[in-house]
C-alpha positions as CSV (number, residue, x, y, z in Angstrom):
1,M,0.0,0.0,0.0
2,C,1.2,3.5,-0.8
3,A,1.1,6.0,2.1
4,M,-1.1,9.0,1.4
5,Q,-0.6,12.7,2.2
6,A,-3.3,15.3,2.7
7,I,-3.9,19.0,2.6
8,W,-4.8,20.3,6.0
9,V,-7.5,22.9,6.7
10,D,-6.2,26.4,7.3
11,P,-6.4,27.2,11.0
12,A,-8.3,30.3,10.3
13,A,-11.1,28.3,8.7
14,R,-11.4,25.8,11.6
15,G,-14.3,25.8,14.0
16,G,-16.8,27.6,11.7
17,G,-19.1,24.6,11.4
18,V,-18.5,24.0,7.7
19,A,-17.5,20.3,8.2
20,T,-20.5,19.7,10.5
21,A,-22.9,21.3,8.0
22,L,-21.4,19.3,5.1
23,C,-21.7,16.0,7.0
24,V,-25.3,16.7,8.2
25,H,-26.3,17.7,4.6
26,S,-24.6,14.6,3.1
27,Q,-26.4,12.3,5.5
28,A,-29.8,14.0,4.7
29,E,-29.1,13.6,0.9
30,A,-28.0,10.0,1.3
31,R,-31.2,9.2,3.1
32,R,-33.3,11.1,0.5
33,L,-31.6,9.1,-2.2
34,G,-32.3,5.8,-0.4
35,F,-28.9,5.0,1.0
36,R,-29.0,3.2,4.3
37,A,-25.4,3.8,5.5
38,M,-22.3,6.0,4.9
39,Q,-18.6,5.2,5.2
40,F,-15.5,7.3,5.4
41,N,-12.7,5.2,4.0
42,L,-9.8,7.3,5.4
43,V,-9.7,9.4,8.5
44,V,-6.1,10.0,9.8
45,A,-5.8,8.6,13.3
46,S,-3.8,11.6,14.5
47,N,-6.6,14.0,13.5
48,A,-8.4,14.2,16.8
49,A,-10.7,17.0,15.8
50,A,-12.0,15.1,12.7
51,I,-12.5,11.9,14.7
52,H,-14.4,13.8,17.4
53,L,-16.6,15.4,14.8
54,W,-17.5,12.2,13.0
55,R,-18.2,10.4,16.2
56,K,-20.4,13.3,17.4
57,L,-22.3,12.8,14.2
58,G,-22.9,9.1,14.8
59,F,-20.0,7.4,13.0
60,E,-18.1,4.5,14.6
61,Q,-14.8,3.0,13.8
62,I,-15.0,-0.3,11.9
63,G,-11.5,-0.7,10.7
64,V,-7.8,0.5,10.7
65,L,-5.5,0.8,7.8
66,P,-2.0,0.5,9.3
67,R,0.6,3.1,8.4
68,A,-1.6,4.4,5.5
69,F,-0.9,8.1,5.9
70,D,2.5,9.8,5.7
71,H,2.2,12.6,8.3
72,A,4.7,15.5,7.8
73,R,5.7,15.4,11.5
74,L,4.7,12.0,12.8
75,G,5.7,9.8,9.9
76,L,3.5,6.9,9.0
77,V,0.3,6.8,11.0
78,D,-2.8,4.7,10.8
79,A,-6.0,5.7,9.0
80,L,-9.4,4.8,10.3
81,V,-12.5,3.6,8.5
82,L,-15.7,5.2,9.9
83,Y,-19.2,4.0,9.3
84,R,-22.8,5.1,10.1
85,W,-26.1,3.3,9.7
86,L,-28.6,5.9,8.5
87,D,-31.9,4.3,9.3
């Protein structure tokens, strides 16, 4: 597996509720379209803020991708697979 790198959210843009609004909207659209579940295939394990947000919105961890993300400071870190049943 090839390790991935990501672009981080600018600190000035954090905390404004954009990610929450996007996730709530995407869940509503998924339900409207007949989907019964949603899955995030890669949430970097060191991103505590993102993990907190997804768990707050009903997602649970169902898997781990070992050393799947190449963090600029931490080196290779795990990525989490998060899932939510929508019904």
